[in-house]
N, CA, C, O and the ligand as a Tripos MOL2 file, in Angstrom:
@<TRIPOS>MOLECULE
protein
  281   279    71     0     0
PROTEIN
NO_CHARGES

@<TRIPOS>ATOM
      1 N        -113.2450   84.7860 -221.8690 N.3       1 MET1
      2 CA       -113.5930   84.9950 -223.2820 C.3       1 MET1
      3 C        -113.1780   86.4010 -223.7270 C.2       1 MET1
      4 O        -113.7670   86.9730 -224.6440 O.2       1 MET1
      5 N        -112.1920   86.9250 -223.0860 N.am      2 THR2
      6 CA       -111.7450   88.2580 -223.4870 C.3       2 THR2
      7 C        -110.4950   88.1370 -224.3350 C.2       2 THR2
      8 O        -109.4620   87.6300 -223.8970 O.2       2 THR2
      9 N        -110.6190   88.6100 -225.5360 N.am      3 SER3
     10 CA       -109.4350   88.6070 -226.3880 C.3       3 SER3
     11 C        -108.6620   89.8960 -226.1390 C.2       3 SER3
     12 O        -109.2570   90.9560 -225.9440 O.2       3 SER3
     13 N        -107.3570   89.8030 -226.1460 N.am      4 PRO4
     14 CA       -106.5530   91.0050 -225.8960 C.3       4 PRO4
     15 C        -106.8210   92.0650 -226.9500 C.2       4 PRO4
     16 O        -106.9150   91.7520 -228.1360 O.2       4 PRO4
     17 N        -106.9420   93.2890 -226.5370 N.am      5 PRO5
     18 CA       -107.1870   94.3540 -227.5150 C.3       5 PRO5
     19 C        -106.0320   94.4660 -228.4960 C.2       5 PRO5
     20 O        -104.8620   94.4140 -228.1160 O.2       5 PRO5
     21 N        -106.3750   94.6160 -229.7320 N.am      6 ALA6
     22 CA       -105.3450   94.7120 -230.7620 C.3       6 ALA6
     23 C        -105.1090   96.1660 -231.1140 C.2       6 ALA6
     24 O        -106.0440   96.9620 -231.2030 O.2       6 ALA6
     25 N        -103.8820   96.4890 -231.3070 N.am      7 GLY7
     26 CA       -103.5600   97.8570 -231.6900 C.3       7 GLY7
     27 C        -102.5000   97.8590 -232.7640 C.2       7 GLY7
     28 O        -102.1490   96.8240 -233.3310 O.2       7 GLY7
     29 N        -102.0250   98.9930 -233.0140 N.am      8 ARG8
     30 CA       -101.0010   99.1070 -234.0380 C.3       8 ARG8
     31 C         -99.8590   99.9230 -233.4570 C.2       8 ARG8
     32 O        -100.0640  100.9690 -232.8400 O.2       8 ARG8
     33 N         -98.6660   99.4230 -233.6690 N.am      9 CYS9
     34 CA        -97.4960  100.1040 -233.1330 C.3       9 CYS9
     35 C         -97.3720  101.4990 -233.7610 C.2       9 CYS9
     36 O         -97.3100  101.6170 -234.9850 O.2       9 CYS9
     37 N         -97.3360  102.5490 -232.9440 N.am     10 PRO10
     38 CA        -97.2290  103.9030 -233.4960 C.3      10 PRO10
     39 C         -95.9180  104.1340 -234.2280 C.2      10 PRO10
     40 O         -95.7930  105.0710 -235.0170 O.2      10 PRO10
     41 N         -94.9520  103.2840 -233.9640 N.am     11 GLN11
     42 CA        -93.6210  103.4960 -234.5310 C.3      11 GLN11
     43 C         -93.4770  102.8260 -235.8860 C.2      11 GLN11
     44 O         -93.0940  103.4640 -236.8660 O.2      11 GLN11
     45 N         -93.7850  101.5430 -235.9380 N.am     12 CYS12
     46 CA        -93.5360  100.7990 -237.1740 C.3      12 CYS12
     47 C         -94.8310  100.3540 -237.8520 C.2      12 CYS12
     48 O         -94.8090   99.7430 -238.9200 O.2      12 CYS12
     49 N         -95.9580  100.6700 -237.2130 N.am     13 ARG13
     50 CA        -97.2700  100.3780 -237.7980 C.3      13 ARG13
     51 C         -97.5630   98.8900 -237.8800 C.2      13 ARG13
     52 O         -98.5060   98.4790 -238.5560 O.2      13 ARG13
     53 N         -96.7840   98.0990 -237.2130 N.am     14 LYS14
     54 CA        -97.1040   96.6850 -237.1930 C.3      14 LYS14
     55 C         -98.1520   96.4450 -236.1210 C.2      14 LYS14
     56 O         -98.2690   97.2210 -235.1730 O.2      14 LYS14
     57 N         -98.9060   95.3810 -236.2710 N.am     15 PRO15
     58 CA        -99.8650   95.0440 -235.2300 C.3      15 PRO15
     59 C         -99.1480   94.8410 -233.9010 C.2      15 PRO15
     60 O         -98.1510   94.1250 -233.8210 O.2      15 PRO15
     61 N         -99.6660   95.4760 -232.8730 N.am     16 ALA16
     62 CA        -99.0480   95.3570 -231.5570 C.3      16 ALA16
     63 C        -100.1200   95.0240 -230.5360 C.2      16 ALA16
     64 O        -101.2290   95.5560 -230.5840 O.2      16 ALA16
     65 N         -99.7840   94.1580 -229.6320 N.am     17 SER17
     66 CA       -100.7430   93.7770 -228.6030 C.3      17 SER17
     67 C        -100.8610   94.8770 -227.5630 C.2      17 SER17
     68 O         -99.8630   95.4490 -227.1230 O.2      17 SER17
     69 N        -102.0750   95.1570 -227.1850 N.am     18 LEU18
     70 CA       -102.2990   96.1480 -226.1330 C.3      18 LEU18
     71 C        -102.5770   95.4730 -224.8050 C.2      18 LEU18
     72 O        -102.9810   96.1210 -223.8400 O.2      18 LEU18
     73 N        -102.3590   94.1770 -224.7610 N.am     19 ALA19
     74 CA       -102.5930   93.4550 -223.5170 C.3      19 ALA19
     75 C        -101.5680   93.8730 -222.4760 C.2      19 ALA19
     76 O        -100.4900   94.3750 -222.7960 O.2      19 ALA19
     77 N        -101.9350   93.6540 -221.2320 N.am     20 GLU20
     78 CA       -101.0300   94.0690 -220.1620 C.3      20 GLU20
     79 C         -99.7350   93.2860 -220.1830 C.2      20 GLU20
     80 O         -98.7310   93.7060 -219.6080 O.2      20 GLU20
     81 N         -99.7660   92.1470 -220.8510 N.am     21 THR21
     82 CA        -98.5440   91.3470 -220.9220 C.3      21 THR21
     83 C         -97.5200   91.9900 -221.8460 C.2      21 THR21
     84 O         -96.3360   91.6520 -221.8100 O.2      21 THR21
     85 N         -97.9790   92.9050 -222.6620 N.am     22 ASN22
     86 CA        -97.0470   93.6080 -223.5380 C.3      22 ASN22
     87 C         -96.5190   94.8280 -222.7970 C.2      22 ASN22
     88 O         -97.1910   95.8570 -222.7290 O.2      22 ASN22
     89 N         -95.3400   94.7150 -222.2530 N.am     23 ARG23
     90 CA        -94.8040   95.8000 -221.4310 C.3      23 ARG23
     91 C         -94.3610   96.9820 -222.2800 C.2      23 ARG23
     92 O         -94.0060   98.0340 -221.7480 O.2      23 ARG23
     93 N         -94.3800   96.8120 -223.5920 N.am     24 PHE24
     94 CA        -93.9510   97.9090 -224.4590 C.3      24 PHE24
     95 C         -95.1350   98.5820 -225.1330 C.2      24 PHE24
     96 O         -94.9630   99.4460 -225.9930 O.2      24 PHE24
     97 N         -96.3200   98.1870 -224.7420 N.am     25 ARG25
     98 CA        -97.4890   98.7630 -225.3790 C.3      25 ARG25
     99 C         -97.4840  100.2820 -225.2410 C.2      25 ARG25
    100 O         -96.9480  100.7830 -224.2530 O.2      25 ARG25
    101 N         -98.0280  101.0140 -226.1420 N.am     26 PRO26
    102 CA        -98.7100  100.5050 -227.3400 C.3      26 PRO26
    103 C         -97.7540  100.1030 -228.4450 C.2      26 PRO26
    104 O         -98.1760   99.8620 -229.5760 O.2      26 PRO26
    105 N         -96.4870  100.0280 -228.1330 N.am     27 PHE27
    106 CA        -95.5330   99.6520 -229.1640 C.3      27 PHE27
    107 C         -95.4240   98.1370 -229.2380 C.2      27 PHE27
    108 O         -95.8650   97.4240 -228.3370 O.2      27 PHE27
    109 N         -94.8310   97.6570 -230.3220 N.am     28 CYS28
    110 CA        -94.7480   96.2230 -230.5140 C.3      28 CYS28
    111 C         -93.5150   95.6540 -229.8450 C.2      28 CYS28
    112 O         -93.4450   94.4550 -229.5760 O.2      28 CYS28
    113 N         -92.5480   96.5050 -229.5770 N.am     29 SER29
    114 CA        -91.3030   95.9920 -229.0290 C.3      29 SER29
    115 C         -90.5790   97.1060 -228.2950 C.2      29 SER29
    116 O         -90.9160   98.2830 -228.4210 O.2      29 SER29
    117 N         -89.5790   96.7060 -227.5260 N.am     30 GLU30
    118 CA        -88.7990   97.7090 -226.7950 C.3      30 GLU30
    119 C         -88.1130   98.6580 -227.7630 C.2      30 GLU30
    120 O         -87.9920   99.8550 -227.5010 O.2      30 GLU30
    121 N         -87.6650   98.1080 -228.8850 N.am     31 ARG31
    122 CA        -86.9590   98.9340 -229.8570 C.3      31 ARG31
    123 C         -87.8470  100.0870 -230.3320 C.2      31 ARG31
    124 O         -87.4140  101.2380 -230.3840 O.2      31 ARG31
    125 N         -89.0730   99.7630 -230.6710 N.am     32 CYS32
    126 CA        -89.9780  100.8020 -231.1640 C.3      32 CYS32
    127 C         -90.2750  101.8090 -230.0590 C.2      32 CYS32
    128 O         -90.3840  103.0080 -230.3170 O.2      32 CYS32
    129 N         -90.4030  101.3270 -228.8490 N.am     33 LYS33
    130 CA        -90.6830  102.2200 -227.7390 C.3      33 LYS33
    131 C         -89.5300  103.2030 -227.5530 C.2      33 LYS33
    132 O         -89.7420  104.4040 -227.3840 O.2      33 LYS33
    133 N         -88.3160  102.6780 -227.5870 N.am     34 LEU34
    134 CA        -87.1530  103.5380 -227.4010 C.3      34 LEU34
    135 C         -87.0040  104.4980 -228.5750 C.2      34 LEU34
    136 O         -86.6360  105.6590 -228.3970 O.2      34 LEU34
    137 N         -87.2900  104.0060 -229.7650 N.am     35 LEU35
    138 CA        -87.1970  104.8720 -230.9370 C.3      35 LEU35
    139 C         -88.1690  106.0330 -230.8060 C.2      35 LEU35
    140 O         -87.8350  107.1780 -231.1120 O.2      35 LEU35
    141 N         -89.3640  105.7280 -230.3520 N.am     36 ASP36
    142 CA        -90.3680  106.7760 -230.2130 C.3      36 ASP36
    143 C         -89.9430  107.7700 -229.1460 C.2      36 ASP36
    144 O         -90.0780  108.9790 -229.3340 O.2      36 ASP36
    145 N         -89.4370  107.2760 -228.0430 N.am     37 LEU37
    146 CA        -88.9630  108.1710 -226.9980 C.3      37 LEU37
    147 C         -87.8220  109.0350 -227.5180 C.2      37 LEU37
    148 O         -87.7260  110.2190 -227.1980 O.2      37 LEU37
    149 N         -86.9680  108.4280 -228.3180 N.am     38 GLY38
    150 CA        -85.8470  109.1770 -228.8740 C.3      38 GLY38
    151 C         -86.3340  110.3140 -229.7500 C.2      38 GLY38
    152 O         -85.8020  111.4230 -229.6990 O.2      38 GLY38
    153 N         -87.3450  110.0340 -230.5540 N.am     39 GLU39
    154 CA        -87.8870  111.0820 -231.4040 C.3      39 GLU39
    155 C         -88.5420  112.1690 -230.5690 C.2      39 GLU39
    156 O         -88.4620  113.3560 -230.8840 O.2      39 GLU39
    157 N         -89.1940  111.7330 -229.4930 N.am     40 TRP40
    158 CA        -89.8450  112.7150 -228.6250 C.3      40 TRP40
    159 C         -88.8050  113.6380 -228.0130 C.2      40 TRP40
    160 O         -88.9660  114.8580 -228.0040 O.2      40 TRP40
    161 N         -87.7460  113.0450 -227.5080 N.am     41 PHE41
    162 CA        -86.7060  113.8710 -226.8980 C.3      41 PHE41
    163 C         -86.0590  114.7630 -227.9460 C.2      41 PHE41
    164 O         -85.7340  115.9200 -227.6800 O.2      41 PHE41
    165 N         -85.8780  114.2150 -229.1340 N.am     42 ALA42
    166 CA        -85.2350  114.9990 -230.1850 C.3      42 ALA42
    167 C         -86.0930  116.2140 -230.5220 C.2      42 ALA42
    168 O         -85.5760  117.3060 -230.7610 O.2      42 ALA42
    169 N         -87.3850  116.0140 -230.5390 N.am     43 GLU43
    170 CA        -88.2620  117.1380 -230.8520 C.3      43 GLU43
    171 C         -88.2760  118.1520 -229.7270 C.2      43 GLU43
    172 O         -88.2420  119.3620 -229.9550 O.2      43 GLU43
    173 N         -88.3250  117.6380 -228.5120 N.am     44 LYS44
    174 CA        -88.4810  118.5390 -227.3760 C.3      44 LYS44
    175 C         -87.1890  119.2500 -227.0240 C.2      44 LYS44
    176 O         -87.1950  120.4330 -226.6830 O.2      44 LYS44
    177 N         -86.1120  118.5480 -227.1030 N.am     45 HIS45
    178 CA        -84.8560  119.1000 -226.5970 C.3      45 HIS45
    179 C         -83.7650  119.1280 -227.6600 C.2      45 HIS45
    180 O         -82.6490  119.5660 -227.3820 O.2      45 HIS45
    181 N         -84.0590  118.6810 -228.8380 N.am     46 THR46
    182 CA        -83.0920  118.6370 -229.9220 C.3      46 THR46
    183 C         -81.7720  118.0220 -229.4790 C.2      46 THR46
    184 O         -80.6940  118.5650 -229.7220 O.2      46 THR46
    185 N         -81.8890  116.8730 -228.8210 N.am     47 ILE47
    186 CA        -80.6840  116.1400 -228.4430 C.3      47 ILE47
    187 C         -80.3000  115.2300 -229.6040 C.2      47 ILE47
    188 O         -81.1090  114.4230 -230.0610 O.2      47 ILE47
    189 N         -79.0780  115.3600 -230.0730 N.am     48 PRO48
    190 CA        -78.6640  114.4910 -231.1810 C.3      48 PRO48
    191 C         -78.6630  113.0400 -230.7550 C.2      48 PRO48
    192 O         -78.1620  112.6880 -229.6860 O.2      48 PRO48
    193 N         -79.2200  112.2200 -231.5900 N.am     49 VAL49
    194 CA        -79.2830  110.8010 -231.2780 C.3      49 VAL49
    195 C         -78.0260  110.1200 -231.7920 C.2      49 VAL49
    196 O         -77.7090  110.1640 -232.9800 O.2      49 VAL49
    197 N         -77.3340  109.4990 -230.8780 N.am     50 VAL50
    198 CA        -76.1140  108.7970 -231.2770 C.3      50 VAL50
    199 C         -76.4970  107.4350 -231.8120 C.2      50 VAL50
    200 O         -76.9690  106.5720 -231.0710 O.2      50 VAL50
    201 N         -76.2950  107.2510 -233.0860 N.am     51 GLU51
    202 CA        -76.6930  105.9920 -233.6920 C.3      51 GLU51
    203 C         -75.5060  105.0970 -233.9850 C.2      51 GLU51
    204 O         -75.6770  103.9200 -234.3030 O.2      51 GLU51
    205 N         -74.3220  105.6370 -233.8830 N.am     52 SER52
    206 CA        -73.1550  104.7880 -234.0920 C.3      52 SER52
    207 C         -72.0660  105.2100 -233.1220 C.2      52 SER52
    208 O         -72.0320  106.3510 -232.6620 O.2      52 SER52
    209 N         -71.1950  104.2920 -232.8230 N.am     53 ASP53
    210 CA        -70.1170  104.6270 -231.8970 C.3      53 ASP53
    211 C         -68.8330  104.9120 -232.6560 C.2      53 ASP53
    212 O         -67.7370  104.7260 -232.1290 O.2      53 ASP53
    213 N         -68.9710  105.3590 -233.8860 N.am     54 ALA54
    214 CA        -67.7850  105.6200 -234.7000 C.3      54 ALA54
    215 C         -67.0060  106.8070 -234.1570 C.2      54 ALA54
    216 O         -65.7990  106.9180 -234.3760 O.2      54 ALA54
    217 N         -67.6940  107.6910 -233.4500 N.am     55 ASP55
    218 CA        -67.0250  108.9000 -232.9620 C.3      55 ASP55
    219 C         -66.4640  108.7310 -231.5620 C.2      55 ASP55
    220 O         -65.8740  109.6570 -231.0040 O.2      55 ASP55
    221 N         -66.6470  107.5640 -231.0070 N.am     56 LEU56
    222 CA        -66.2380  107.4050 -229.6150 C.3      56 LEU56
    223 C         -64.7310  107.5380 -229.4480 C.2      56 LEU56
    224 O         -64.2520  107.9050 -228.3750 O.2      56 LEU56
    225 N         -63.9910  107.2430 -230.4970 N.am     57 ASP57
    226 CA        -62.5390  107.3340 -230.3830 C.3      57 ASP57
    227 C         -62.0490  108.7630 -230.5080 C.2      57 ASP57
    228 O         -60.9250  109.0730 -230.1120 O.2      57 ASP57
    229 N         -62.8700  109.6240 -231.0480 N.am     58 ASP58
    230 CA        -62.4570  111.0200 -231.1850 C.3      58 ASP58
    231 C         -62.6000  111.7320 -229.8630 C.2      58 ASP58
    232 O         -63.5510  111.4960 -229.1170 O.2      58 ASP58
    233 N         -61.6680  112.5920 -229.5790 N.am     59 ALA59
    234 CA        -61.7890  113.3910 -228.3810 C.3      59 ALA59
    235 C         -62.9380  114.3710 -228.5630 C.2      59 ALA59
    236 O         -63.1340  114.9020 -229.6560 O.2      59 ALA59
    237 N         -63.6790  114.6100 -227.5290 N.am     60 PRO60
    238 CA        -64.7850  115.5650 -227.6530 C.3      60 PRO60
    239 C         -64.2570  116.9450 -227.9910 C.2      60 PRO60
    240 O         -63.2570  117.4060 -227.4400 O.2      60 PRO60
    241 N         -64.9480  117.5820 -228.9010 N.am     61 SER61
    242 CA        -64.4950  118.9070 -229.3170 C.3      61 SER61
    243 C         -64.6190  119.8830 -228.1620 C.2      61 SER61
    244 O         -65.6470  119.9540 -227.4880 O.2      61 SER61
    245 N         -63.5720  120.6150 -227.9550 N.am     62 SER62
    246 CA        -63.5490  121.5630 -226.8470 C.3      62 SER62
    247 C         -63.6130  122.9760 -227.3840 C.2      62 SER62
    248 O         -62.9860  123.2770 -228.4000 O.2      62 SER62
    249 N         -64.3470  123.8400 -226.7310 N.am     63 PRO63
    250 CA        -64.4120  125.2460 -227.1800 C.3      63 PRO63
    251 C         -63.0520  125.9110 -227.1270 C.2      63 PRO63
    252 O         -62.8000  126.8860 -227.8350 O.2      63 PRO63
    253 N         -62.1700  125.3810 -226.2830 N.am     64 GLN64
    254 CA        -60.8530  125.9970 -226.1560 C.3      64 GLN64
    255 C         -59.8650  125.4450 -227.1730 C.2      64 GLN64
    256 O         -58.7230  125.9010 -227.2350 O.2      64 GLN64
    257 N         -60.2830  124.4820 -227.9600 N.am     65 ASP65
    258 CA        -59.3590  123.9070 -228.9240 C.3      65 ASP65
    259 C         -59.0850  124.9080 -230.0420 C.2      65 ASP65
    260 O         -59.9940  125.2420 -230.8000 O.2      65 ASP65
    261 N         -57.8560  125.3890 -230.1570 N.am     66 PRO66
    262 CA        -57.5650  126.4290 -231.1680 C.3      66 PRO66
    263 C         -57.7590  125.9140 -232.5840 C.2      66 PRO66
    264 O         -58.0210  126.7000 -233.4950 O.2      66 PRO66
    265 N         -57.6330  124.6030 -232.7860 N.am     67 ASP67
    266 CA        -57.7770  124.0900 -234.1390 C.3      67 ASP67
    267 C         -59.2030  124.2040 -234.6400 C.2      67 ASP67
    268 O         -59.4560  124.1700 -235.8450 O.2      67 ASP67
    269 N         -60.1290  124.3400 -233.7100 N.am     68 ARG68
    270 CA        -61.5210  124.4050 -234.1240 C.3      68 ARG68
    271 C         -61.9870  125.8310 -234.3370 C.2      68 ARG68
    272 O         -63.1040  126.0560 -234.8020 O.2      68 ARG68
    273 N         -61.1480  126.7930 -234.0060 N.am     69 LEU69
    274 CA        -61.5360  128.1800 -234.2380 C.3      69 LEU69
    275 C         -61.3300  128.5020 -235.7090 C.2      69 LEU69
    276 O         -60.2660  128.2420 -236.2710 O.2      69 LEU69
    277 N         -62.3520  129.0680 -236.3210 N.am     70 GLN70
    278 CA        -62.2320  129.3700 -237.7390 C.3      70 GLN70
    279 C         -62.2100  130.8660 -237.9440 C.2      70 GLN70
    280 O         -62.1130  131.3320 -239.0790 O.2      70 GLN70
    281 ZN        -93.1420   98.5420 -233.6830 Zn       71 ZN71
@<TRIPOS>BOND
     1     1     2 1
     2     2     3 1
     3     3     4 2
     4     3     5 am
     5     5     6 1
     6     6     7 1
     7     7     8 2
     8     7     9 am
     9     9    10 1
    10    10    11 1
    11    11    12 2
    12    11    13 am
    13    13    14 1
    14    14    15 1
    15    15    16 2
    16    15    17 am
    17    17    18 1
    18    18    19 1
    19    19    20 2
    20    19    21 am
    21    21    22 1
    22    22    23 1
    23    23    24 2
    24    23    25 am
    25    25    26 1
    26    26    27 1
    27    27    28 2
    28    27    29 am
    29    29    30 1
    30    30    31 1
    31    31    32 2
    32    31    33 am
    33    33    34 1
    34    34    35 1
    35    35    36 2
    36    35    37 am
    37    37    38 1
    38    38    39 1
    39    39    40 2
    40    39    41 am
    41    41    42 1
    42    42    43 1
    43    43    44 2
    44    43    45 am
    45    45    46 1
    46    46    47 1
    47    47    48 2
    48    47    49 am
    49    49    50 1
    50    50    51 1
    51    51    52 2
    52    51    53 am
    53    53    54 1
    54    54    55 1
    55    55    56 2
    56    55    57 am
    57    57    58 1
    58    58    59 1
    59    59    60 2
    60    59    61 am
    61    61    62 1
    62    62    63 1
    63    63    64 2
    64    63    65 am
    65    65    66 1
    66    66    67 1
    67    67    68 2
    68    67    69 am
    69    69    70 1
    70    70    71 1
    71    71    72 2
    72    71    73 am
    73    73    74 1
    74    74    75 1
    75    75    76 2
    76    75    77 am
    77    77    78 1
    78    78    79 1
    79    79    80 2
    80    79    81 am
    81    81    82 1
    82    82    83 1
    83    83    84 2
    84    83    85 am
    85    85    86 1
    86    86    87 1
    87    87    88 2
    88    87    89 am
    89    89    90 1
    90    90    91 1
    91    91    92 2
    92    91    93 am
    93    93    94 1
    94    94    95 1
    95    95    96 2
    96    95    97 am
    97    97    98 1
    98    98    99 1
    99    99   100 2
   100    99   101 am
   101   101   102 1
   102   102   103 1
   103   103   104 2
   104   103   105 am
   105   105   106 1
   106   106   107 1
   107   107   108 2
   108   107   109 am
   109   109   110 1
   110   110   111 1
   111   111   112 2
   112   111   113 am
   113   113   114 1
   114   114   115 1
   115   115   116 2
   116   115   117 am
   117   117   118 1
   118   118   119 1
   119   119   120 2
   120   119   121 am
   121   121   122 1
   122   122   123 1
   123   123   124 2
   124   123   125 am
   125   125   126 1
   126   126   127 1
   127   127   128 2
   128   127   129 am
   129   129   130 1
   130   130   131 1
   131   131   132 2
   132   131   133 am
   133   133   134 1
   134   134   135 1
   135   135   136 2
   136   135   137 am
   137   137   138 1
   138   138   139 1
   139   139   140 2
   140   139   141 am
   141   141   142 1
   142   142   143 1
   143   143   144 2
   144   143   145 am
   145   145   146 1
   146   146   147 1
   147   147   148 2
   148   147   149 am
   149   149   150 1
   150   150   151 1
   151   151   152 2
   152   151   153 am
   153   153   154 1
   154   154   155 1
   155   155   156 2
   156   155   157 am
   157   157   158 1
   158   158   159 1
   159   159   160 2
   160   159   161 am
   161   161   162 1
   162   162   163 1
   163   163   164 2
   164   163   165 am
   165   165   166 1
   166   166   167 1
   167   167   168 2
   168   167   169 am
   169   169   170 1
   170   170   171 1
   171   171   172 2
   172   171   173 am
   173   173   174 1
   174   174   175 1
   175   175   176 2
   176   175   177 am
   177   177   178 1
   178   178   179 1
   179   179   180 2
   180   179   181 am
   181   181   182 1
   182   182   183 1
   183   183   184 2
   184   183   185 am
   185   185   186 1
   186   186   187 1
   187   187   188 2
   188   187   189 am
   189   189   190 1
   190   190   191 1
   191   191   192 2
   192   191   193 am
   193   193   194 1
   194   194   195 1
   195   195   196 2
   196   195   197 am
   197   197   198 1
   198   198   199 1
   199   199   200 2
   200   199   201 am
   201   201   202 1
   202   202   203 1
   203   203   204 2
   204   203   205 am
   205   205   206 1
   206   206   207 1
   207   207   208 2
   208   207   209 am
   209   209   210 1
   210   210   211 1
   211   211   212 2
   212   211   213 am
   213   213   214 1
   214   214   215 1
   215   215   216 2
   216   215   217 am
   217   217   218 1
   218   218   219 1
   219   219   220 2
   220   219   221 am
   221   221   222 1
   222   222   223 1
   223   223   224 2
   224   223   225 am
   225   225   226 1
   226   226   227 1
   227   227   228 2
   228   227   229 am
   229   229   230 1
   230   230   231 1
   231   231   232 2
   232   231   233 am
   233   233   234 1
   234   234   235 1
   235   235   236 2
   236   235   237 am
   237   237   238 1
   238   238   239 1
   239   239   240 2
   240   239   241 am
   241   241   242 1
   242   242   243 1
   243   243   244 2
   244   243   245 am
   245   245   246 1
   246   246   247 1
   247   247   248 2
   248   247   249 am
   249   249   250 1
   250   250   251 1
   251   251   252 2
   252   251   253 am
   253   253   254 1
   254   254   255 1
   255   255   256 2
   256   255   257 am
   257   257   258 1
   258   258   259 1
   259   259   260 2
   260   259   261 am
   261   261   262 1
   262   262   263 1
   263   263   264 2
   264   263   265 am
   265   265   266 1
   266   266   267 1
   267   267   268 2
   268   267   269 am
   269   269   270 1
   270   270   271 1
   271   271   272 2
   272   271   273 am
   273   273   274 1
   274   274   275 1
   275   275   276 2
   276   275   277 am
   277   277   278 1
   278   278   279 1
   279   279   280 2
@<TRIPOS>SUBSTRUCTURE
     1 MET1         2 RESIDUE 1 A MET
     2 THR2         6 RESIDUE 1 A THR
     3 SER3        10 RESIDUE 1 A SER
     4 PRO4        14 RESIDUE 1 A PRO
     5 PRO5        18 RESIDUE 1 A PRO
     6 ALA6        22 RESIDUE 1 A ALA
     7 GLY7        26 RESIDUE 1 A GLY
     8 ARG8        30 RESIDUE 1 A ARG
     9 CYS9        34 RESIDUE 1 A CYS
    10 PRO10       38 RESIDUE 1 A PRO
    11 GLN11       42 RESIDUE 1 A GLN
    12 CYS12       46 RESIDUE 1 A CYS
    13 ARG13       50 RESIDUE 1 A ARG
    14 LYS14       54 RESIDUE 1 A LYS
    15 PRO15       58 RESIDUE 1 A PRO
    16 ALA16       62 RESIDUE 1 A ALA
    17 SER17       66 RESIDUE 1 A SER
    18 LEU18       70 RESIDUE 1 A LEU
    19 ALA19       74 RESIDUE 1 A ALA
    20 GLU20       78 RESIDUE 1 A GLU
    21 THR21       82 RESIDUE 1 A THR
    22 ASN22       86 RESIDUE 1 A ASN
    23 ARG23       90 RESIDUE 1 A ARG
    24 PHE24       94 RESIDUE 1 A PHE
    25 ARG25       98 RESIDUE 1 A ARG
    26 PRO26      102 RESIDUE 1 A PRO
    27 PHE27      106 RESIDUE 1 A PHE
    28 CYS28      110 RESIDUE 1 A CYS
    29 SER29      114 RESIDUE 1 A SER
    30 GLU30      118 RESIDUE 1 A GLU
    31 ARG31      122 RESIDUE 1 A ARG
    32 CYS32      126 RESIDUE 1 A CYS
    33 LYS33      130 RESIDUE 1 A LYS
    34 LEU34      134 RESIDUE 1 A LEU
    35 LEU35      138 RESIDUE 1 A LEU
    36 ASP36      142 RESIDUE 1 A ASP
    37 LEU37      146 RESIDUE 1 A LEU
    38 GLY38      150 RESIDUE 1 A GLY
    39 GLU39      154 RESIDUE 1 A GLU
    40 TRP40      158 RESIDUE 1 A TRP
    41 PHE41      162 RESIDUE 1 A PHE
    42 ALA42      166 RESIDUE 1 A ALA
    43 GLU43      170 RESIDUE 1 A GLU
    44 LYS44      174 RESIDUE 1 A LYS
    45 HIS45      178 RESIDUE 1 A HIS
    46 THR46      182 RESIDUE 1 A THR
    47 ILE47      186 RESIDUE 1 A ILE
    48 PRO48      190 RESIDUE 1 A PRO
    49 VAL49      194 RESIDUE 1 A VAL
    50 VAL50      198 RESIDUE 1 A VAL
    51 GLU51      202 RESIDUE 1 A GLU
    52 SER52      206 RESIDUE 1 A SER
    53 ASP53      210 RESIDUE 1 A ASP
    54 ALA54      214 RESIDUE 1 A ALA
    55 ASP55      218 RESIDUE 1 A ASP
    56 LEU56      222 RESIDUE 1 A LEU
    57 ASP57      226 RESIDUE 1 A ASP
    58 ASP58      230 RESIDUE 1 A ASP
    59 ALA59      234 RESIDUE 1 A ALA
    60 PRO60      238 RESIDUE 1 A PRO
    61 SER61      242 RESIDUE 1 A SER
    62 SER62      246 RESIDUE 1 A SER
    63 PRO63      250 RESIDUE 1 A PRO
    64 GLN64      254 RESIDUE 1 A GLN
    65 ASP65      258 RESIDUE 1 A ASP
    66 PRO66      262 RESIDUE 1 A PRO
    67 ASP67      266 RESIDUE 1 A ASP
    68 ARG68      270 RESIDUE 1 A ARG
    69 LEU69      274 RESIDUE 1 A LEU
    70 GLN70      278 RESIDUE 1 A GLN
    71 ZN71       281 GROUP 0 **** ****
């Protein structure tokens, strides 16, 4: 007669199950969990979050590249 504890996803504020069967708790989904972790890392280490692969074709900017010296 135990109902799973109900919670709210810290990321998207949707109702999220806190039951042990929810491996992403307290988040509602893996996406929200990863998003939250991403924000945490961004705050702690200011790592830019790559949200698109549009830049993958560009060569990484090199400090030795004379074209980038201004
Ligand atoms: Zn969520």
